[in-house]
TORTI-779340 format. One line per 4 residues: their letters; for each residue x, y, z negated of C-alpha. Coordinates in Angstrom, 1 decimal. Layout:
// TORTI-779340
a> X/Y/Z  ...
***
This chain:
// TORTI-779340
aiqk> 91.4/97.8/-85.1  89.5/96.5/-88.0  87.0/94.8/-85.7  89.2/94.1/-82.6
aqtp> 92.4/92.9/-84.1  93.2/89.2/-83.8  95.3/88.7/-86.9  94.4/89.3/-90.6
avkd> 97.6/91.3/-91.1  96.6/93.8/-88.5  93.1/94.1/-89.8  94.4/94.6/-93.3
faqm> 96.8/97.3/-92.2  94.0/99.0/-90.3  91.7/99.0/-93.3  94.5/100.3/-95.5
mvsm> 95.2/103.2/-93.0  91.5/104.1/-93.1  91.5/104.1/-96.9  94.8/105.9/-97.3
htma> 94.1/108.6/-94.7  90.6/109.2/-96.2  92.2/109.8/-99.6  94.9/112.0/-98.1
qarq> 92.3/114.1/-96.2  90.3/114.6/-99.4  93.4/115.7/-101.3  94.4/118.1/-98.5
nala> 90.9/119.5/-98.3  90.8/120.2/-102.0  94.2/121.9/-101.8  93.1/124.0/-98.9
mtln> 90.0/125.1/-101.0  92.2/125.8/-104.0  94.6/127.9/-101.9  91.8/129.5/-99.9
ltpv> 93.3/128.2/-96.7  91.4/127.8/-93.4  93.0/125.3/-91.0  93.6/126.8/-87.6
enai> 94.1/125.0/-84.3  97.7/125.1/-83.1  99.9/123.4/-80.6  100.8/120.6/-83.0
smml> 97.2/119.9/-84.1  96.1/119.8/-80.4  99.0/117.5/-79.5  98.2/115.1/-82.3
reqr> 94.5/115.1/-81.3  95.5/114.3/-77.7  97.8/111.6/-78.9  95.1/110.1/-81.1
qair> 92.7/110.1/-78.1  95.3/108.5/-75.8  95.9/105.7/-78.4  92.2/105.2/-78.8
tmll> 91.8/104.8/-75.1  94.7/102.4/-74.9  93.2/100.3/-77.7  89.7/100.2/-76.1
easd> 91.2/99.1/-72.8  93.6/96.5/-74.4  93.1/92.8/-73.8  92.5/90.7/-76.9
adfd> 95.9/89.1/-76.4  97.7/92.5/-76.3  95.6/94.5/-78.8  97.6/93.7/-82.0
riya> 101.0/94.6/-80.4  99.7/97.8/-78.8  98.1/98.8/-82.2  101.3/98.1/-84.2
eaqv> 103.4/100.0/-81.6  101.1/102.9/-81.7  101.2/103.0/-85.5  105.0/103.0/-85.5
nahs> 105.2/105.8/-82.9  102.5/107.9/-84.6  104.0/107.6/-88.1  107.5/108.4/-86.7
mvlq> 106.2/111.5/-85.0  104.3/112.7/-88.1  107.4/112.2/-90.2  109.5/114.3/-87.8
iidd> 106.9/117.0/-87.8  106.8/117.1/-91.6  110.6/117.1/-91.8  111.4/119.5/-89.0
illp> 108.4/122.0/-89.1  106.1/121.7/-92.0  108.5/121.4/-95.0  110.9/124.0/-93.8
satn> 108.1/126.6/-93.4  106.1/125.8/-96.5  106.8/128.4/-99.3  103.8/127.6/-101.6
amlr> 104.9/125.2/-104.3  101.5/123.3/-104.3  101.6/123.0/-100.5  105.2/121.7/-100.6
aelm> 104.3/119.2/-103.3  101.4/117.9/-101.2  103.7/117.7/-98.1  106.2/115.7/-100.1
ttrm> 103.5/113.3/-101.3  102.3/113.0/-97.7  105.8/112.5/-96.5  106.4/109.6/-99.0
svvn> 103.1/108.0/-97.8  104.1/108.4/-94.1  107.6/106.8/-94.8  105.9/103.9/-96.5
hlam> 103.3/103.5/-93.7  106.0/103.6/-91.1  108.0/100.9/-92.9  104.8/98.8/-93.1
amel> 104.0/99.4/-89.4  107.5/98.4/-88.4  107.2/95.2/-90.4  103.7/94.6/-88.9
ldqv> 105.1/95.1/-85.4  107.9/92.6/-86.1  105.3/90.1/-87.3  103.1/90.6/-84.2
rard> 106.1/90.3/-81.9  107.3/87.1/-83.6  103.8/85.7/-83.4  103.6/86.6/-79.7
geed> 107.0/85.1/-79.1  105.8/81.9/-80.7  102.7/81.8/-78.6  104.7/82.5/-75.4
agm> 107.1/79.7/-76.3  104.2/77.3/-76.8  102.8/77.9/-73.4
***
């Protein structure tokens, strides 16, 4: 998205996602080492990986005119799904205080990213509406 997006707002959002997700991954890896946890494949991780690949394929195949909208929609959908997984599965099953704290930190980030993605989608749709009206 950083290279293919048409609007600066989408490029900026994509760059922020890369930075924020990199920092979150580093935090989570450090916590896993501290707690001596080894991540294990499960149905949720496989589903998320499949979804990520499907989004990547959609974005690679998207026309320049549709790319920003498809990217923003995918971000809204993905962050909504992750928030639901945190709320319905991960937090209720987490008993370790450090793990729960990290999940709450992650949850707050996901809520913020979802709000930003929704705002971005509104901006892209408004822009697309303006372009359509000008044709």
